[in-house]
C-alpha positions, 0 to 999 in steps of 0.5 A: 499100850493102846489098850491101856490108853483106851481104858484110861480114856474111858475112865476119864470119859465116865467121870463126866463134867460135873463134880458129882460125876467126877466124885463118883468115878474117883474109886474107879480112876484110882483103881485103874491108876494102881493097876497101871502102876502095877503093870509098869512096875512088872516091866522094870528090870535090874541092871546086871553088874557088868552094865552097872560097872560100864555105866559107872566108868562112863560117868567117872570118865565123863566127869574128869573130862568135863572137869579138865575142860572147865579148868582149862576154860576157867584158866584161859578166861582168868588169864585173859581178864588179868591181861586186860586189867593189867594193860588198862592199869598201865595206861 
């Protein structure tokens, strides 16, 4: 990680402050960027079927729990607003 950061910093430093220096260093910066992308892409791994099933079940269970929670909160707020409006109309 530190080597990649130094390489990127040296590429940026080589760019300079004026437009012509930045334009001249553009191919070098693009090449450095694509090399970094290739290096990071090699680190990517595909999850196993067991991991996919586990995370999918966690997501499905969480969605149902949140759905139940929001249904209960919606009903409670709706009934309390209904109660407030009915008591105000009676007066």
